[in-house]
N, C-alpha and C positions, 0 to 999 in steps of 0.2 A: 604539484604534479599536474600535468596537462593531460586531459582526456578528450577523446573524440566527442563531437556533438551527438546527442541521441539520434538513433535511427528512427524512422517512422515504423509503426506497427506493421508487420508483414502480412497479417491476416486479420479479418474482422473478428471482434470478440463475439463469442456465442451469446445468444440472448440470456442464458443463465448467468454468464459472466457480467453482462450489463446490469442485470437485476441485482446481483450480489454487490457490485460496486456502488449501486445507488442506495441499497437498503441495509446491507450488513454493517454492524457497528465497528468491526475490527477487520483489518487486513494484517496478515502475518508477514512481516518484513524479514527476509533472510539476507544477511550480508556476510562478509568474510573479514575476519580479524587479520591483522598484519602478519601473524604467524601461520595463516592458512586455515585456522579453525573456523567452523561456521558459527554464526550467531543469529538467533531468531528472536524477534520481539513483536508483540502485538502493538499496533498503532491505530489511533482514531484518524479518520481520513475523509476527504471529500473528493468525489469523482465529478469532473466537469464535462465528461464526454470525450476528452482527449488526454487528460493527465490526472494523476492522483496527487492531491496535496495533503500532506500529513505534517505533524508538528512534534518536536522533541525537546527535551531539556538540552541546552547547548553542549554540555559535556558528557552526554550519554555515550555509551559504548557504540551504538549504531552510528552516531554522527562521526565518531572517530574513524570507524570502519569506512564510511562513505567518503570521507576525505581522501583515503588511500585507494579505495576501489569502489567506483560508483555503480558497478554492475550488481544487480540484485535479483532475487526471486521473491515473488509475492504469492501468498495463498489466501484465497477468500472463498467463502461459501460454507454451507452447513452440510455435513455428510448425512443427507436424508435417505429416503428409500432408494433413489437411484444414484446416491453417492456422488452428486455433482459438486465437486470442489474444483475451483479454477486456479490454475498455476499460471502466473504471468511473469515473464522476464521483463525487466525494465532497467533504465538508466536513471540514476539519482542525481539531482542537482541540489546544492545547498545555497539558496539565495542569501544575500547579505542584507535583505530588507527585514523590517520587523514582522513578526508573525501576524499581527493584526492587519497588515496590508494584504496578506494572502488569505486571510480567514474570511470566507464568504458568508453571507447570511444563511446559505444552505447548510453550512457546517454547524452554525449555532442552532438552527432548527433541528437538524439531525440528532444532535447531542443534548438538546434541551433537558430531557428527563434525566439523563446520566449526569449532566452538570449539576442539576438541582439536587440529585441524590448525593453527589460529592460535596455539595455546599459551596460551589464556586460559580462565578459568572464566566461567560465566554471571554470577557476582557481579562479576567484573572488567569484563565487558562492560557491565553496568548502571552501573558507576562511570564508564566512559569515555563511553558513549552514554547520558548521564544525562537527556536531554530526551525524555520520551515524546511520541509523536505519535499521537493517536487519530483515526482516519479513519472517518467515518460515510458509507457509500455512499448516494447519492441516485438514481443511474441507472446501469443496466448496458447497455452497448453491445457486444454480441457482434460480433466482427470475424472474418470468414472462415466456417469451417464448411462444411456440405454445399453451399452455393451457390458456393463458391470456384471450382470448375471450370467454372461456367457463364458466364464472361466478366467476372468482377469480384468484389470482396469483398462479401459480404452483411453489411450493417450493420443490426442490429436496435436499436430504441430502445424 
């Protein structure tokens, strides 16, 4: 199936989105199954300032979904006092290169403690989660923030 190339992001990310993408351990990846049902999965990721690079087991449901429909929704952030959760529309790409080629030193540093707790190295993680997923943000929808206490979530597009 042929898909259009990713669009550039149409609005800058809010500072809270940048912070979440740099620091949070998980981004929730929402994709669509072939029959139209939604599928959501947490993924470890690295943000390089322009794209999100995540990794998956090659035969995972999310990878099958992305082969059919590369448009996704991401959710990142912690619902704290101002409930700043970031929703990001993106286009997914499934490169055919080994995961270790896209796994940056920043990824290994970010997940050092979690990898140690799981008893695996970054190299072993790249062998198991061998399918890279490159996510190109196209639109940021901040959810919550200062408008939260005024009677509903403030969604910016």
